[in-house]
C-alpha positions in Angstrom: 31.5 0.2 -20.0 34.7 -1.5 -21.2 34.5 -5.1 -22.4 37.1 -7.8 -22.5 38.6 -7.8 -26.0 38.3 -11.6 -26.4 35.3 -12.7 -24.3 33.2 -9.5 -24.8 32.3 -9.4 -21.1 32.5 -6.3 -18.9 35.7 -6.0 -16.9 35.9 -5.6 -13.2 36.1 -1.9 -13.4 32.8 -1.7 -15.4 30.9 -4.0 -12.9 32.2 -1.8 -10.1 31.2 1.3 -11.7 27.7 -0.1 -12.3 27.4 -1.3 -8.7 28.4 2.2 -7.3 25.9 3.9 -9.6 23.2 1.6 -8.4 24.0 2.3 -4.8 24.0 6.1 -5.3 20.6 5.8 -7.0 19.0 3.7 -4.2 20.5 6.0 -1.5 18.9 9.0 -3.2 15.6 7.2 -3.4 15.8 6.1 0.2 16.3 9.7 1.3 13.2 10.8 -0.7 11.2 7.8 0.7 12.1 8.8 4.4 10.8 12.3 3.6 7.5 10.9 2.4 8.1 12.0 -1.1 6.5 9.8 -3.9 9.1 8.2 -6.2 6.9 5.9 -8.3 6.3 6.3 -12.1 2.5 6.3 -11.6 0.5 7.5 -8.7 -1.6 4.9 -6.8 -5.2 4.4 -8.0 -7.3 7.1 -6.5 -4.5 9.8 -6.6 -2.6 11.9 -9.2 0.8 13.4 -9.0 0.4 17.1 -8.1 1.0 19.5 -10.9 4.5 21.0 -10.7 5.5 18.6 -7.9 5.7 14.9 -8.9 6.8 13.9 -5.4 3.4 14.8 -3.9 0.0 13.2 -4.3 -3.4 14.8 -4.7 -6.8 13.1 -4.9 -8.1 12.0 -8.2 -11.9 12.7 -7.7 -13.2 10.1 -10.1 -11.1 7.2 -9.0 -11.4 8.1 -5.3 -15.2 7.8 -5.6 -14.6 4.2 -6.7 -12.2 3.5 -3.9 -14.8 4.7 -1.4 -17.5 2.6 -3.0 -15.2 -0.5 -2.7 -14.7 0.0 1.0 -18.4 0.8 1.6 -19.6 -2.3 -0.3 -17.1 -4.6 1.4 -17.3 -3.3 5.0 -21.1 -3.2 5.4 -21.0 -6.9 6.0 -23.0 -7.9 2.9 -20.6 -8.1 0.0 -17.7 -10.5 -0.4 -14.7 -9.8 -2.7 -16.3 -11.6 -5.4 -19.5 -9.7 -5.2 -17.6 -6.4 -5.2 -15.7 -7.5 -8.4 -19.0 -8.5 -10.1 -20.6 -5.1 -9.3 -17.6 -3.1 -10.5 -17.6 -5.0 -13.8 -21.4 -4.9 -14.2 -21.1 -1.1 -13.7 -18.5 -0.9 -16.4 -15.9 0.6 -14.1 -12.4 0.1 -15.6 -9.8 -1.5 -13.5 -6.9 0.6 -12.4 -4.6 -0.2 -15.4 -7.3 0.5 -17.9 -8.3 3.7 -16.1 -4.8 5.0 -16.2 -4.5 4.1 -20.0 -7.8 6.0 -20.6 -6.2 9.0 -19.0 -3.3 8.8 -21.4 -0.8 7.2 -19.1 1.4 4.5 -20.6 0.9 1.9 -17.8 1.4 -1.7 -19.0 0.7 -5.0 -17.3 3.2 -7.7 -18.4 0.5 -10.3 -18.1 -1.9 -8.4 -20.3 -5.0 -6.5 -19.2 -8.6 -7.0 -20.2 -9.9 -3.9 -18.2 -11.9 -6.0 -15.7 -11.6 -6.0 -12.0 -10.5 -9.2 -10.1 -10.5 -10.4 -6.5 -6.7 -9.5 -6.3 -7.2 -6.0 -7.5 -10.0 -5.2 -5.1 -7.9 -6.8 -2.3 -5.0 -4.5 -3.2 -7.3 -1.5 -2.8 -8.7 -2.7 0.5 -5.3 -3.3 2.0 -3.3 -0.3 0.7 -2.6 2.2 3.5 -2.1 5.0 1.0 -5.9 5.6 1.2 -5.4 6.6 4.9 -3.1 9.5 3.9 0.1 7.6 4.5 3.0 7.3 2.1 3.9 3.6 2.0 6.9 2.7 -0.2 9.7 0.1 -0.4 7.4 -2.9 -0.3 9.4 -4.5 -3.0 13.0 -4.3 -4.2 15.2 -5.7 -7.0 17.5 -8.6 -6.3 20.5 -6.6 -7.5 21.6 -4.0 -10.1 22.1 -6.7 -12.6 18.8 -8.6 -12.1 15.4 -6.7 -12.3 13.4 -9.5 -10.5 11.5 -8.0 -7.7 11.2 -9.5 -4.2 8.9 -8.8 -1.2 10.4 -6.8 1.6 9.4 -7.4 5.3 7.0 -4.9 6.6 9.4 -3.6 9.2 11.6 -2.5 6.4 9.0 -0.5 4.5 9.2 3.4 4.3 6.0 4.6 6.0 5.4 8.3 6.5 2.0 9.3 7.9 -0.1 12.2 6.9 1.6 13.1 3.6 -1.6 13.6 1.6 -5.3 13.7 1.9 -7.0 10.4 3.0 -9.8 8.8 1.0 -11.2 6.6 3.7 -11.4 6.8 7.5 -9.2 4.8 9.9 -12.3 2.9 11.2 -13.3 1.9 7.8 -9.9 0.7 6.8 -9.5 -1.2 10.0 -12.8 -2.9 9.5 -11.9 -3.9 6.0 -8.5 -5.3 7.2 -10.2 -7.4 9.9 -12.6 -8.9 7.3 -9.9 -9.6 4.9 -7.8 -11.4 7.6 -10.7 -13.7 8.1 -10.4 -15.1 4.5 -14.2 -15.5 4.1 -15.7 -17.4 1.3 -19.1 -16.9 -0.3 -22.0 -19.3 -0.4 -23.7 -20.7 -3.5 -26.0 -17.6 -3.5 -23.0 -15.3 -3.6 -23.7 -14.1 0.0 -21.4 -14.5 3.0 -22.5 -16.8 5.9 -23.1 -14.9 9.2 -20.1 -16.5 11.0 -17.7 -16.8 8.0 -14.2 -16.0 9.1 -15.3 -15.7 12.8 -16.0 -19.4 13.6 -13.0 -21.5 14.5 -12.1 -24.8 16.1 -11.3 -24.4 19.8 -8.6 -27.0 19.7 -6.5 -26.3 16.5 -7.6 -22.8 15.8 -8.5 -23.5 12.2 -11.7 -22.5 10.4 -14.8 -24.6 10.7 -15.9 -26.3 7.5 -19.6 -26.0 6.5 -21.3 -28.9 4.9 -24.9 -30.1 4.2 -26.3 -33.6 4.4 -29.8 -35.1 4.7 -31.5 -31.9 5.2 -29.1 -30.5 7.9 -26.3 -28.1 7.7 -23.3 -28.7 10.1 -19.9 -27.3 10.8 -16.9 -29.3 11.5 -13.2 -28.8 12.1 -11.3 -28.2 8.8 -8.2 -30.0 10.0 -10.2 -33.1 11.0 -12.0 -33.1 7.6 -8.9 -32.5 5.4 -6.1 -34.1 7.4 -7.7 -36.7 9.5 -8.7 -37.7 13.1 -5.1 -38.0 14.3 -4.6 -34.2 13.9 -7.9 -32.9 15.5 -11.4 -34.0 16.4 -14.6 -33.2 14.4 -16.1 -30.8 16.8 -19.4 -31.1 14.8 -22.2 -28.8 15.5 -25.5 -28.1 13.7 -25.8 -24.7 12.0 -29.3 -24.0 13.5 -28.2 -25.0 17.0 -25.0 -22.8 16.7 -26.7 -19.8 15.3 -29.4 -19.9 18.0 -26.7 -20.1 20.7 -24.7 -17.3 19.2 -27.8 -15.1 18.9 -28.9 -15.8 22.4 -25.4 -14.8 23.6 -25.6 -11.6 21.7 -29.1 -10.8 23.1 -27.8 -11.6 26.7 -25.2 -8.7 26.2 -27.3 -6.2 24.3 -30.1 -6.3 26.8 -27.7 -5.2 29.4 -27.3 -1.7 27.8 -27.3 1.1 30.4 -29.2 4.0 28.8 -31.8 3.2 26.2 -33.1 6.8 26.1 -29.7 8.2 25.4 -29.2 5.6 22.6 -32.6 6.6 21.1 -31.8 10.3 21.2 -28.4 9.8 19.6 -29.7 7.6 16.7 -32.7 10.0 16.2 -30.5 13.0 16.0 -28.1 11.3 13.5 -31.1 10.1 11.5 -32.5 13.6 11.1 -29.3 14.9 9.5 -29.1 14.8 5.7 -27.7 11.4 4.6 -25.6 11.5 1.4 -23.8 8.6 -0.1 -19.9 8.8 0.3 -18.4 10.9 -2.5 -21.9 11.8 -3.9 -21.0 15.5 -4.4 -17.7 14.6 -6.2 -19.3 12.1 -8.4 -22.3 14.3 -9.2 -19.9 17.3 -10.1 -17.8 15.0 -12.4 -20.8 13.6 -14.3 -22.2 17.2 -14.9 -18.8 18.4 -16.2 -18.6 15.4 -18.6 -22.1 16.0 -19.8 -21.4 19.8 -20.4 -18.2 18.6 -22.3 -20.2 16.4 -24.5 -22.7 19.1 -25.2 -19.9 21.5 -26.1 -18.4 18.9 -28.6 -21.7 18.5 -30.2 -22.3 22.4 -30.5 -18.9 22.8 -32.0 -19.5 19.9 -34.6 -22.8 21.6 -35.5 -21.2 25.0 -36.0 -18.3 23.4 -38.1 -20.9 21.5 -40.2 -23.1 24.7 -40.8 -19.9 26.5 -41.9 -18.9 23.7 -44.3 -15.8 22.8 -42.3 -16.8 19.2 -41.9 -18.9 16.8 -44.1 -22.4 15.6 -43.2 -21.0 12.1 -42.6 -18.5 13.5 -40.2 -21.1 15.4 -38.4 -23.5 12.4 -38.1 -20.6 10.3 -36.8 -19.7 13.0 -34.2 -23.5 13.3 -33.2 -23.8 9.5 -32.7 -20.7 9.4 -30.5 -22.0 12.3 -28.4 -25.5 10.9 -28.0 -24.1 7.5 -26.9 -21.8 9.1 -24.4 -24.5 11.4 -23.1 -26.9 8.4 -22.7 -24.2 6.6 -20.7 -23.6 9.6 -18.5 -27.3 10.1 -17.9 -27.6 6.5 -16.8 -24.7 6.8 -14.4 -26.5 10.0 -13.0 -29.7 8.0 -12.5 -27.8 5.2 -10.8 -26.1 7.8 -8.5 -29.3 9.3 -7.6 -30.8 5.8 -6.8 -27.8 5.2 -4.5 -28.6 8.4 -2.5 -32.3 7.3 -2.3 -31.2 3.9 -1.0 -29.0 5.5 1.6 -31.9 7.6 2.8 -34.1 4.4 3.0 -31.5 2.5 4.8 -31.3 5.2 7.5 -35.0 4.9 8.1 -34.8 1.1 8.2 -32.0 1.4 10.9 -34.2 3.7 12.9 -37.1 1.4 12.6 -34.9 -1.6 13.6 -33.7 0.4 16.7 -37.3 1.0 17.8 -38.1 -2.8 17.4 -35.0 -3.7 19.3 -35.8 -1.3 22.2 -39.3 -2.8 22.4 -38.2 -6.4 22.6 -34.7 -6.0 23.9 -33.4 -8.5 21.5 -32.4 -9.1 17.8 -34.6 -11.5 16.0 -32.1 -13.2 13.7 -28.3 -13.6 13.3 -27.1 -11.5 10.4 -23.7 -11.0 8.9 -23.7 -7.4 9.9 -24.7 -8.3 13.5 -21.9 -10.9 13.7 -19.2 -8.5 12.3 -20.2 -5.6 14.5 -20.3 -7.5 17.8 -18.3 -10.6 17.5 -14.5 -11.1 17.4 -14.3 -14.9 17.5 -16.5 -17.9 18.1 -14.7 -21.1 19.0 -16.3 -24.6 19.0 -14.9 -27.4 21.4 -15.2 -31.1 21.4 -18.0 -31.1 23.9 -19.9 -28.7 21.5 -19.4 -25.8 24.1 -18.6 -22.4 22.7 -16.3 -19.6 23.6 -17.7 -16.3 22.2 -15.4 -13.2 22.2 -17.2 -9.8 22.0 -15.8 -6.7 20.5 -16.8 -4.5 23.5 -16.2 -4.3 27.2 -18.1 -6.2 29.8 -21.5 -4.6 30.4 -21.8 -3.3 34.1 -25.6 -4.0 34.2 -26.7 -7.5 35.2 -28.6 -9.8 32.8 -32.3 -8.8 32.4 -35.0 -11.1 33.4 -36.2 -11.3 29.8 -33.3 -13.6 29.0 -33.0 -15.3 32.5 -33.8 -18.7 31.1 -30.3 -18.9 29.7 -28.3 -16.4 31.8 -26.2 -17.3 34.7 -27.1 -14.7 37.3 -24.1 -15.5 39.4 -21.6 -15.4 36.6 -22.8 -13.7 33.4 -19.7 -15.0 31.6 -20.9 -18.5 31.7 -24.4 -19.2 30.1 -26.3 -22.1 28.4 -28.6 -21.8 25.4 -32.0 -23.3 25.2 -30.6 -26.2 23.2 -28.1 -26.9 26.0 -25.1 -25.4 24.4 -22.6 -24.2 27.1 -21.1 -20.8 26.3 -18.2 -19.0 27.8 -18.3 -15.2 27.2 -15.1 -13.2 26.7 -14.9 -9.4 26.4 -12.1 -8.2 24.1 -12.9 -4.6 23.5 -12.9 -1.1 25.1 -16.1 0.5 23.9 -19.4 0.0 25.9 -22.3 -2.0 24.7 -24.3 1.2 24.4 -21.6 2.5 22.0 -21.5 -0.8 20.1 -25.3 -0.5 19.6 -25.1 3.0 18.5 -22.4 2.1 15.9 -24.5 -0.8 14.8 -27.7 1.2 14.1 -25.8 4.1 12.6 -23.7 1.9 10.3 -20.4 3.3 11.6 
């Protein structure tokens, strides 16, 4: 570009030329985005660029297995973002940047990279629609052709093309993760997630309820009241044990209204008899076997070279030590993978036993995180300590059973009162039946 002879700055013609070139490049990229062609320098974690066609994505077997694990750990209702992060780092799984570096890609993080996972990196995996098989691009753009600072783009302006590549997770799993993320749950002191975390809200202001313990009791109160003052909202205080009992009674009032217990038992029994294999097990197992074979081949070649005098004894010993260390790590990973499969099989048996116990008593004995996530959409607490409980399924057609008659309103099942005197308004906000909800719960769908 021409520069002014005295000031050294680019002339108007130079600026216009640069601007025109920028517009042409962006226009070309937009056309490719609209066609669902990948234009990034590096494929998203879990995928590789297809050989011979850098515009298409193919599954990276090793990273895809990690992605499936992250979704499984997070959506089963027992692991928070922090717990997932700690498990990944404890297992020695490299974060996306380090993983790509290990594969020979020159990906750099301007803020530095220690190779460890963080809550933000796990959140990005859980919220990325690319794992549904959709090409999602244009989420950021540079301010101008002169400034390379990136800015977020409204979702309506993204380029989203569905079905461009193979999905890594199912739509149901992704949606469940999205719902849990939207609740912004926090972990307790033990690292677990409280049963109603992200589900419990103030009925007046809509904010989350804050949990606190004092004098041997644990209570929930409105976060707005606690943080901003009484002029903005009331306390809406309710004891945790009273709240949990009321919510559990409300759940049992619904589940005892299932229509066909025998059909549910047959469906769960049939599914339980099928071989249960952990997600991505075959891919992980094949990858580990391949790496073990590779290490064995390296050792064999080193021994052959040493026997022929091509390498020194010190070099051979060094190669042997490296191979033995790597083989030990891979064998440990295989053992861990086998244990995961055994645990999956055990969990299936536990779910079947849990179903038998439920069918016998027609009720759940305790409020768990999984029970709350699978059945509840929202629980609101009002000033008079009454509750509004929104379920994720349609209203059962059967009337409340006599086993729960002490707190059921026979005339209006949508209004009930717990044994502790907590009034409850029931709202149904789903389309599936209670029988289907129970089936999914016991099959971990």
